[in-house]
C-alpha positions in Angstrom: 0.0 0.0 0.0 1.5 3.3 -1.0 0.3 6.7 0.2 1.1 10.2 -1.1 0.7 13.3 1.0 -0.4 16.6 -0.4 0.3 19.4 2.1 -1.7 21.9 0.2 -5.0 19.9 0.3 -4.3 18.0 3.5 -5.5 14.8 2.0 -3.9 11.4 2.0 -4.4 9.6 -1.3 -4.3 5.8 -1.2 -3.6 3.3 -4.0 -3.7 -0.4 -3.2 -2.2 -2.0 -6.4 -3.3 -5.5 -5.2 -7.0 -4.4 -5.2 -7.0 -1.9 -8.0 -8.6 0.7 -5.6 -8.3 4.4 -6.0 -9.4 6.6 -3.1 -8.6 9.2 -0.4 -8.3 9.2 3.3 -8.9 12.3 5.5 -5.9 12.7 7.9 -8.2 13.2 10.8 -9.4 9.6 10.3 -6.0 8.1 9.7 -5.8 6.2 13.0 -9.3 4.8 12.6 -8.5 3.5 9.2 -5.6 1.3 10.4 -7.7 0.1 13.4 -10.5 -1.1 11.1 -10.4 -4.9 11.5 -13.2 -6.3 9.3 -12.0 -9.5 7.6 -13.6 -8.5 4.4 -13.1 -6.4 1.3 -14.2 -3.4 3.5 -10.8 -3.7 5.1 -9.4 -2.2 1.9 -12.3 -0.1 0.6 -14.1 1.3 3.6 -12.6 4.7 4.3 -14.0 6.9 7.0 -15.9 10.0 5.9 -17.4 13.1 7.3 -20.6 13.1 5.3 -23.6 10.9 5.0 -26.7 10.8 2.8 -28.8 10.9 6.0 -27.4 14.3 7.0 -29.6 17.4 6.4 -27.3 18.9 3.8 -27.3 17.6 0.2 -23.7 18.8 -0.5 -20.5 19.0 1.3 -19.5 22.5 2.4 -16.3 22.7 0.4 -18.3 22.8 -2.8 -19.4 26.3 -2.1 -16.0 27.8 -1.2 -14.6 30.5 -3.4 -11.2 32.1 -3.7 -10.4 35.4 -1.9 -8.8 37.9 -4.3 -6.3 39.0 -1.7 -5.0 35.5 -1.0 -4.7 33.8 -4.4 -1.0 33.2 -4.2 0.4 31.6 -1.0 3.9 30.5 0.0 4.3 26.9 0.9 7.4 25.9 2.9 9.1 22.9 1.3 12.5 21.7 0.2 12.4 23.8 -3.0 10.4 26.7 -1.4 7.8 26.4 -4.2 4.5 28.3 -4.4 0.9 27.2 -4.7 -2.1 28.8 -6.4 -5.2 29.0 -4.3 -7.6 27.8 -7.1 -11.2 26.7 -6.8 -11.2 23.1 -5.8 -7.9 23.1 -4.0 -4.3 24.4 -3.9 -2.2 23.8 -7.0 1.5 23.5 -6.5 3.8 25.2 -9.0 6.9 23.5 -10.5 9.7 24.7 -12.9 9.9 21.2 -14.4 8.4 20.8 -17.9 6.9 17.3 -17.4 3.8 15.8 -18.9 1.8 13.2 -17.1 2.4 9.7 -18.7 -0.5 8.3 -20.7 0.2 4.9 -19.0 1.0 3.8 -15.5 4.0 1.6 -15.0 1.8 -1.3 -14.1 -1.9 -1.9 -15.0 -4.4 -1.6 -12.2 -4.7 -5.0 -10.5 -7.8 -7.1 -10.4 -9.5 -8.1 -7.2 -10.3 -11.8 -6.8 -11.3 -14.3 -4.1 -11.3 -17.6 -5.9 -8.7 -18.9 -8.3 -9.6 -20.8 -11.5 -9.9 -24.0 -9.4 -12.4 -22.5 -7.0 -9.8 -22.3 -4.2 -9.8 -19.1 -2.1 -6.6 -17.1 -2.5 -7.0 -15.5 0.9 -9.4 -15.3 3.8 -9.9 -11.6 3.5 -13.5 -11.7 2.2 -17.0 -11.7 3.6 -18.0 -15.3 4.1 -21.5 -16.2 2.8 -23.6 -18.9 4.4 -24.7 -22.1 2.9 -28.3 -21.0 2.1 -27.1 -17.9 0.2 -24.4 -19.9 -1.6 -26.9 -22.5 -2.7 -29.3 -19.9 -3.9 -26.6 -18.2 -5.9 -25.5 -21.4 -7.5 -29.1 -22.5 -8.3 -29.7 -19.2 -10.1 -26.4 -19.3 -12.0 -27.4 -22.7 -13.3 -30.9 -21.5 -14.0 -29.6 -18.5 -16.0 -27.2 -20.7 -17.9 -29.9 -23.2 -18.8 -32.5 -20.6 -19.7 -30.0 -18.9 -22.0 -29.2 -22.2 -23.8 -32.8 -23.2 -24.3 -34.1 -19.8 -25.3 -31.3 -19.4 -27.8 -32.3 -22.8 -29.3 -35.9 -21.6 -29.4 -34.9 -18.6 -31.5 -32.9 -20.8 -33.8 -36.1 -22.8 -34.2 -38.0 -19.7 -35.2 -40.2 -19.7 -32.1 -39.0 -16.3 -30.9 -37.5 -13.5 -33.0 -34.4 -12.5 -31.0 -32.4 -13.4 -28.0 -29.3 -12.3 -26.0 -27.4 -14.7 -23.7 -25.2 -14.0 -20.7 -23.0 -17.0 -21.2 -19.7 -16.5 -19.3 -21.2 -13.6 -17.3 -23.4 -15.5 -14.9 -21.4 -14.6 -11.8 -21.7 -10.9 -12.7 -25.5 -11.2 -12.8 -26.2 -13.3 -9.8 -23.4 -12.3 -7.4 -24.0 -8.6 -7.9 -27.8 -9.1 -7.4 -27.2 -11.0 -4.2 -25.2 -8.1 -2.8 -27.9 -5.6 -3.4 -31.2 -4.9 -1.5 -34.6 -5.0 -3.1 -35.0 -1.2 -2.5 -32.1 -0.5 -4.7 -33.0 0.5 -8.3 -31.6 -1.4 -11.2 -30.9 0.2 -14.6 -29.8 -2.7 -16.8 -28.4 -3.1 -20.2 -29.6 -6.2 -22.0 -27.3 -8.9 -20.4 -28.6 -8.7 -16.9 -31.6 -11.1 -16.9 -30.0 -12.9 -13.9 -30.4 -9.8 -11.7 -34.1 -9.9 -12.4 -34.2 -13.6 -11.9 -32.6 -13.2 -8.5 -35.3 -10.6 -7.5 -38.1 -13.0 -8.2 -39.1 -12.6 -11.8 -40.4 -16.1 -12.8 -39.3 -18.3 -15.7 -42.9 -17.9 -17.0 -42.6 -14.1 -17.0 -39.3 -14.4 -18.9 -41.0 -16.6 -21.5 -44.1 -14.3 -21.7 -41.9 -11.4 -22.5 -39.8 -13.2 -25.1 -43.0 -14.4 -26.9 -44.7 -11.1 -26.5 -48.0 -12.6 -25.4 -50.8 -10.8 -23.5 -49.2 -11.6 -20.1 -46.0 -9.7 -21.1 -45.5 -6.7 -18.8 -44.6 -4.7 -21.9 -47.8 -5.9 -23.8 -45.7 -7.1 -26.7 -44.3 -3.7 -27.5 -40.7 -4.5 -26.8 -38.1 -6.7 -28.5 -37.5 -10.1 -26.7 -35.2 -9.9 -23.7 -36.1 -6.2 -23.1 -37.5 -7.0 -19.6 -38.9 -4.6 -17.1 -40.6 -4.9 -13.8 -41.9 -2.1 -11.5 -42.5 -4.7 -8.8 -38.8 -5.7 -8.7 -37.4 -2.1 -9.2 -35.9 -3.2 -12.5 -36.2 -0.5 -15.2 -37.1 -1.6 -18.7 -34.2 -2.5 -20.9 -33.6 -0.1 -23.8 -31.7 -1.1 -27.0 -29.9 2.2 -27.3 -26.4 1.9 -25.8 -25.7 3.5 -22.4 -28.8 5.7 -22.2 -29.6 4.0 -18.9 -26.4 5.3 -17.3 -27.3 9.0 -16.8 -30.9 7.9 -15.9 -29.4 5.9 -13.0 -27.5 9.0 -11.7 -30.7 11.1 -11.8 -32.6 8.4 -9.9 -29.7 8.1 -7.4 -29.8 11.9 -6.7 -33.6 11.6 -6.1 -33.0 8.9 -3.6 -30.4 11.1 -1.9 -32.9 14.1 -1.7 -35.5 11.8 -0.2 -33.0 10.5 2.4 -33.6 6.9 1.2 -31.5 4.1 2.5 -30.9 2.8 -1.0 -28.8 3.4 -4.1 -29.0 2.7 -7.8 -26.9 0.5 -9.9 -26.5 0.6 -13.7 -24.9 -2.1 -15.8 -23.2 -1.5 -19.2 -20.5 -3.0 -21.3 -17.1 -1.8 -22.4 -18.8 -0.4 -25.5 -21.1 1.6 -23.4 -18.1 3.3 -21.8 -17.2 4.7 -25.2 -20.4 6.8 -25.4 -20.9 10.4 -24.3 -23.7 9.3 -21.9 -21.1 7.4 -19.8 -18.8 10.3 -19.4 -21.6 12.8 -18.7 -23.0 10.4 -16.1 -19.7 9.9 -14.3 -19.1 13.7 -14.0 -22.8 14.3 -13.0 -22.6 11.7 -10.3 -19.3 12.9 -8.9 -20.3 16.5 -8.8 -23.7 15.9 -7.3 -22.4 13.1 -5.0 -25.0 10.7 -6.1 -25.3 7.2 -4.5 -24.9 5.2 -7.7 -22.9 2.1 -8.6 -21.5 2.1 -12.2 -21.0 -1.6 -13.1 -19.1 -2.1 -16.3 -18.9 -5.6 -17.8 -15.7 -5.4 -19.7 -16.1 -8.5 -21.7 -13.5 -7.7 -24.3 -15.9 -7.0 -27.2 -18.5 -4.4 -28.2 -20.1 -6.7 -30.7 -17.2 -7.1 -33.2 -15.1 -4.3 -31.9 -12.3 -5.4 -29.5 -11.4 -3.2 -26.5 -8.0 -2.4 -28.1 -9.8 -0.6 -30.9 -12.0 1.3 -28.5 -9.6 3.0 -26.2 -5.9 3.1 -25.2 -6.5 3.6 -21.5 -6.1 0.9 -18.9 -9.6 -0.3 -19.3 -12.5 1.5 -17.7 -11.3 1.6 -14.0 -8.9 4.5 -14.5 -11.6 6.7 -15.9 -13.2 6.8 -12.5 -10.2 8.6 -10.9 -10.3 11.2 -13.7 -13.8 12.1 -12.7 -13.3 11.8 -9.0 -15.1 8.5 -8.6 -13.8 5.8 -6.3 -13.1 2.7 -8.4 -12.1 -0.9 -8.4 -11.3 -3.7 -10.9 -12.8 -7.1 -10.2 -12.6 -10.6 -11.6 -16.0 -10.8 -13.2 -15.8 -14.6 -13.4 -15.4 -14.9 -9.6 -18.8 -14.8 -7.9 -17.3 -14.2 -4.4 -15.2 -11.3 -5.6 -18.2 -9.7 -7.4 -20.4 -10.2 -4.3 -17.8 -8.7 -2.0 -17.1 -5.7 -4.2 -20.7 -4.8 -4.8 -21.6 -5.3 -1.1 -18.9 -2.8 0.0 -19.6 -0.5 -2.9 -23.3 -0.3 -1.9 -22.4 0.5 1.7 -20.0 3.3 0.6 -22.4 4.7 -1.9 -25.2 5.1 0.6 -23.3 6.0 3.8 -20.8 8.3 2.2 -23.1 9.7 -0.6 -20.7 8.9 -3.4 -20.7 7.2 -6.8 -18.6 4.0 -7.2 -17.2 2.5 -10.4 -16.7 -1.2 -10.7 -15.0 -2.7 -13.8 -15.6 -6.4 -14.0 -13.1 -8.3 -16.2 -14.9 -11.1 -18.0 -15.5 -12.5 -21.5 -18.6 -12.8 -23.6 -18.4 -16.6 -24.2 -21.4 -16.5 -26.5 -22.3 -14.5 -29.6 -23.4 -10.9 -29.1 -26.9 -11.9 -29.9 -28.8 -14.3 -32.2 -28.1 -11.8 -35.0 -24.3 -12.3 -34.6 -21.7 -14.9 -35.5 -18.7 -14.1 -33.3 -16.5 -16.8 -35.0 -16.2 -14.3 -37.9 -14.1 -11.9 -35.9 -12.4 -13.8 -33.1 -10.8 -17.3 -32.8 -13.0 -20.2 -31.9 -10.3 -21.5 -29.7 -10.3 -18.3 -27.7 -14.1 -18.6 -27.2 -13.9 -22.2 -26.1 -11.0 -21.6 -23.7 -13.0 -18.9 -21.9 -16.2 -21.0 -22.0 -14.5 -24.0 -20.5 -11.4 -23.0 -18.5 -12.8 -19.9 -17.0 -16.5 -20.7 -16.7 -17.7 -18.8 -13.6 -20.4 -21.4 -12.8 -17.9 -24.2 -12.7 -15.5 -22.2 -10.6 -18.3 -21.4 -8.0 -19.4 -25.1 -8.0 -15.9 -26.2 -7.1 -15.9 -23.8 -4.1 -19.2 -25.1 -2.8 -18.1 -28.7 -3.3 -15.0 -27.9 -1.2 -17.3 -26.5 1.5 -19.2 -29.8 1.5 -22.5 -28.2 0.3 -22.7 -29.8 -3.2 -22.3 -33.1 -4.9 -22.5 -34.7 -8.3 -26.0 -36.3 -7.8 -27.3 -32.8 -6.7 -25.8 -31.3 -9.9 -27.5 -33.8 -12.2 -30.8 -33.4 -10.4 -30.9 -29.6 -10.4 -29.9 -29.3 -14.1 -32.6 -31.8 -15.2 -35.2 -30.1 -13.1 -34.5 -26.6 -14.4 -34.4 -27.8 -18.0 -37.9 -29.3 -17.6 -39.1 -26.0 -16.1 -37.8 -23.9 -18.9 -39.2 -26.1 -21.6 -42.6 -26.1 -19.8 -42.8 -22.3 -19.6 -41.9 -21.9 -23.3 -44.7 -24.3 -24.2 -47.1 -22.3 -22.1 -46.1 -19.0 -23.5 -46.5 -20.2 -27.0 -50.2 -21.0 -26.4 -51.2 -17.6 -25.0 -52.7 -15.2 -27.5 -51.0 -11.9 -28.3 -52.1 -8.6 -26.8 -55.0 -6.8 -28.4 -53.9 -4.5 -31.2 -55.3 -1.6 -29.3 -52.6 -2.0 -26.7 -50.2 -0.4 -29.1 -51.8 3.0 -28.5 -52.2 2.9 -24.7 -50.2 3.8 -21.6 -48.8 7.1 -22.9 -51.7 9.6 -22.8 -54.6 9.7 -20.3 -56.8 10.9 -23.2 -55.4 9.8 -26.6 -54.8 12.7 -29.0 -56.6 12.8 -32.3 -53.6 11.8 -34.4 -53.2 8.6 -32.3 -56.9 7.8 -32.7 -56.6 8.2 -36.5 -53.6 5.9 -36.5 -55.4 3.2 -34.7 -58.4 3.5 -37.0 -56.1 3.3 -40.0 -54.3 0.2 -38.7 -57.6 -1.7 -38.0 -58.8 -0.8 -41.5 -55.5 -2.2 -43.0 -56.0 -5.5 -41.1 -59.5 -5.8 -42.4 -58.4 -5.2 -46.0 -55.4 -7.5 -45.9 -56.3 -10.3 -43.5 -53.8 -12.7 -45.2 -50.9 -10.6 -43.9 -51.9 -11.3 -40.2 -52.3 -14.5 -38.2 -55.9 -15.8 -38.2 -56.1 -15.5 -34.4 -54.7 -12.0 -34.3 -56.7 -10.2 -31.6 -58.3 -7.0 -32.9 -61.3 -6.6 -30.6 
């Protein structure tokens, strides 16, 4: 652990290269930091703070300080007797050395992990989870994996029009969801079905949405896998990349104003971090001190664009420091590492009123979607190595087997049972009729405007004139 002292700002900046964590420590809390003895990730990440979301003020006092004209240039006693500029935001030290900041650090930010590839803990410095929680996590990881496999096959059979899998990213889905509370608001991308699964969304509800039948929450008006559920605080998925990121910040600020004991979390991929929405959201969150967790799934590919063609920086984690956001890099294929990181990030976001950035290193072991063939732009051997050697589900299973909580017979039983359940809900969803055509025009206006009424009338007339272009059981009344 290396610490750097800035006399002008009276702040200790800490960088733990083993954890990949970037943060600051107030000198007044220095002793309490070293006496913090939690045998968990919080030992490294939980820094004392002087502010809380539950305090009456919404901003820290320093944000309103200005610069006095008669005291803009102060002398600072040091070895070279340099001077500092009293500039808004903090003192800036002068130097006579013409030196540019390097575009790269000497060593890449390290990646936090708990389990190695064989499911063996690399240390005991993590929050232990009980058997019940571990079994639930594993069950849902297997369920997500099975659901993705069968729904993907259903699309290939022409039974649904589109699908996106989370193969290789099951730990990110389930472990992060397990570390959150139900009051926390989720702003997903399109590869976080497991978060919704953990929160209680049923397999039948997943099937209804993908088939767009009348029981679909979106009434058939969204593409498959664009789930949403008010009941589960899971905002509806949008196809547009990263638009959910600034939305999550705004919602987090609202939670802060209402003094809620909750935060928001938004998921996005490495491709999403290349959008303007990502950068605007990070700056917005840092300045407004919003309790939001930015969770980036760096899976190496934005469809067919590799990360080396997207940016030259050390991934996404270093961007947090640039915006003043506490950040960490995590092994996204390690369920325990993801769980620990999100658990501590949530606590800091709420208690300290701050945004947190998590970069999870993983790999998209499946195609981007059913419209993609990833073997056209990356080696098949690479895909298979990640799918087999670094499978997060297998790694977590090895750990629970070592704990004596799992066995081969239990594995066979749960996979057969889940497969039957998924096949059953698909058969049920196929039999349910589609929503009435009139549902296309509802849920926006309390009183539909004239142009919308005209459009509905025109659509119904078209269906009557060209019945051959529509299914015979198409509900129009």
